[in-house]
N, C-alpha and C positions, 0 to 999 in steps of 0.2 A: 504494499500499500504506500509506504513512504517513498519507495523508488519511483513509483508512478507518479506521485504528486510533485516531487522535486524535478523529475525529467520533463513533465508536462509544462510546469510552471517557470522552469528556467529559461524558457523561450522568450520571456518578456523583457524589455529593455526600460526600467526593470519590468521585467514582465510581471490585447487582448485585447436601446434598439434591440431588438429581438432578431430572429433569424433573417439573414440578408439574402440567403440564396434562394433562387427560383425554385418553387415546390411543384411546379407544373409537371403533369405526368401524361404520358401518351395513352390513348384508349387502347392501342394495340400492345403496349408494353408497359403496364403499370409497375413502377419501380418503388423500391423500398430503400430507405436510408437510415443510417445510424450516424448521429452528429455529435460532436463535442465542439465547444466554442469557448474562446477567451477574448473578452473585450476590455482594453485598457484605455480609459478615458483621460482627457487632458486635466481634469480636476482630481486625479489620483485614485478614482474608483476603478475597481476591477470586477467585471461581471463574467461569470462563467456559467455554462449550461451543458446539460446532457439530454439528448432527445432520441427516441426511437419512433420512426414514422409508422402510421397505422392506416395505410391506404385501404379504404373499404373496398374499392374496386379490385384490388389484388385478392382480397379475401373471398368476395362474392364470386369472382370468376373461377376460383378453385373450390367452390362448393359451400361456402359459408352462408348462413341465413342472416337476416338483419339482426335478429335476436343474438345469435352467436357472435356477430361483429360487435354488438354493444357490450356483451359480456367480456369479450377478448380485451377491450380497452380497460375495463375495470380491473381484470386480473393484471394487466401489464402496468397500470398504475401502482398497484399493490407491490409488484416486484421491484419497480423503480424506486418506490419509497423505501424499500429495504436497503437499496444501494445509497440512498440519501442518508439513512441512519448510520451507515458504515463511515461516510465522510464526516458527519457530525462527531461521531465518536473519535475518529482520528484527530480532528482539530481540537477537540476537547482534551485529548491527552498530551498535546504538545507542551502545555505548561501545568504544573501541579495545581496552581491556583490562578484562575483567570483574572486578569486586570479588569476593573469595572468598566472602563471606557472602551474595551475590546471584547466585551462579552458576546457570546453567540446568542442572537435573537434579535427581535425588532428593536431598532435604536442602538444596537451595539455595533461592534467592529466587523462582524460577519453575520450576514442575514441569509436565510434559506428561504426560497418560495415553496409553496405546496406543489406536490406533483400534480400536473393538470394537463389539458390539451392546448397546445400552442398552434396557432394558425390553422386550426380546424382539423389538422391531420398528423400532429406530433404529440406524443406523450412524452413528458419531460419535466425538469425542474431546473432552477437556477440558484446560484449562490453568488452574493455580492459582498466584496471587501469594500467597506464604505470609505476607506482613506489609504493613502500610501503607507502611513504608519500602521494601519490595521494589517495591511498586506505583509510588512515586515515582521509584525508580531507573530503571524501565523506561518511564516517562512523564514525563521531566524538563520537557518543555515545558508540561505540564498540572498540575504539582505545585504551582504557586502560584496566583495569581488566575485564576479561570476566566473567560475572555472571553466564554463563552456565557451566563454568568449575568447576568440583568438584574433589577434591582430596581424594582418599580413600586409607588408608594404608592397603595393603594386607598382607605384612610381615614386619618384623622390619626394614628391610634394603632397601625396595623398595616400592614406592607409585605409584598408577595408577592415572594419570591425565586424566579426561575424559570431553567430551563435548557432550551434547545431544540436539537433535533438532528434527524438524518434517520435513519430505519430503514436498517440496514446493507445491506439487499437492493436499495435504490434507488440506492445509491451506485456509482460506477464502480470496477470492479476493473481493468480494462484499457480503453483507449480504445475506446469504442462497446460495451463489455460491462459490465453491471452485476453486482453480486454475486449478485443473484437469478438472472440468466441463467448465471452461472458455476457455481453450485451445481445448478441444473436441468440444465445440460449434462453434469455428472458422472453424474447419474442416467441421462440418455439415452445417453450413451456406454456406460455399464455395460450397460444393456438391449440396445443394438445389438450389443455384443460377445458377449453370452452367450444371448440369447433369440431366438425365432422370431417375435416380435411385429413386424409390418411397419409399423404406423401409430402407434408409441409416441409420436412427437413431437407428433402431433395430439391424442392423448388424455390426455397427461400434463399436468395443469394443477394444480400443487402450491399449497398454501396456505403463505404466508410468515408465520412466527411470530417475534416478538422478545419475550423475557421478561427483565424487569429485577426483581430482588428486593433488598430492603434491610431492615435490622433495625428501622428507625424507622417508626412509624405516622403520623408527621406529614407524610411526603412524599406528595404527591397527583400526579395525572397525568391525561392525556387517553387513557389506556388503554381498550381495549375492555371489559376486565373486570379485577378484582382479587380476590386471596383471601389467606388467612393459612395458612401451612403449619406442620407440626410442627417444622420446622427454625427456628422462631421468626423467620420472614421474612415480609414483606409483599410479595407478587408483583404486578406490573403486567404486563399482557399485551396486546400488539397483534397483531392478525391481519389479513392482507391477501390477497386472492385474486390470480390471475395477471393479472386485468384491471385491477386498481386499485393494485398495489403501488407504482407509480411516481408516480401522481398524489395519493395520499393517504399520504404517507410520513412526515409530521411527528410527531416524539416531543416531548412537552413534560412536563416534571417541575417541580413547584413546591412550596413550602411557605410558611406564614405566619410572619413574624417580628415580634414586638412592637417598636415604636419606643420604646425604653426612655427616650430623652431626653424625649419628650412625656409619658411616664407620670410620670417624676420630677417634671417641671414642673408637671404637674397635681396631684400629691400635695402639692407644696410650696405651690401656690396654694390648695388646699383647706385646708391647715393654717394658712396665714396668714388665710384667711377665718374660720376657726373661732376663732382667737385674737381677730380684730378684733370679730367678732360677740359673742363672749363678753365682751369688754371693754366694748362699747357696753351690753350688757345689764346688766352689773354697774353701770356708771355710772348708768343710768336707775333701777335699783332702789335704788342709794344715795341718789339725789336724792328719790325718794318717801319713803324713810325719814326723810330730813332734814326734808322738808315736814310729815310726820306728827308729828315730834318737836316742831317749832315750834307746831303747832296744839295 
C-alpha cells in the first residue's frame, strides 16, 4: 500500500473539475474504463479520484436486465467503498496522533467524498488534500527532495528536470495482484453477484486511464494526449488496454529549466567584450585624430 501511494504521488511537482476525458461510447463497441486521476491546483489543493465505468449498454448487450444493471452498480459502490476505507486507514496510520488542522474529515486537511455515480456512468470517489501543507503532512517522506527527479543537461544553458514513475495499475496491490487486476476484479465480482452474464470474465477488457493535471503549462510528459480545461488545468492522459498496461506503464513528466549560472556568466562576458571592443575602437579613433592633427 505504501509503495503504491509513494510511487503514484511522487509524480507531482510537488506532486495532479471532475473527469475531463470524453466518455462517449460507440453503439457498436461499448467500452469500459478504469481511471485514476490526480489534479494539482494553483492554490495548493490536490484532488485525487478512482473510478470504474459502468456502461449500461455493455451489460445489457451481454444479457443483463435493467434490474440486474441497477443492482450491479450498488454492489460495485460497496466494493469501492471498501477500498476507500483502506486508504483512510492508511492515512490515519501515518502519524500516531493527528494534528487538529490536518484531521481527516470535513473541514480538515484530508477530505473523502462518498462513493457515488460520476458523470452518469462512473462509480467512484475522490479525496482532497486541502492545502500544500496538508499534502506534506500526509506524505512526509516525499515532502523534501524528490529522489525520482533527475536533472539532465541537454544543452549548456537549459536543463531538463524530469520525474519518472509507473502507472498505478501496473503496480502490485497484493503479492501477485496488480492494481489493474484489483479494480477489474471488483467489476467482475459485482457482475457475478448480480447479473446472469456467464462469460463476463472473458469479455470484460477494460481500458486503464491515468490522468494528471496541473496549473502549469511548462510541464511536459510522455502522455498519449493532453488538453486544457476550464478549471485552468493542463491535463496529461495515459491510456493502456488490458494487453499492454503492464509492459507500457512508464509515466514521465519533465520541464525545462534555464541554467542561470551560465546565462549570468554569458551576460558578464558579453558586457566585458562590449567594454573592451568599445575601448579599442575609441583608442583607434583617437590615434587617427592625432595623426590628422599633426598633418
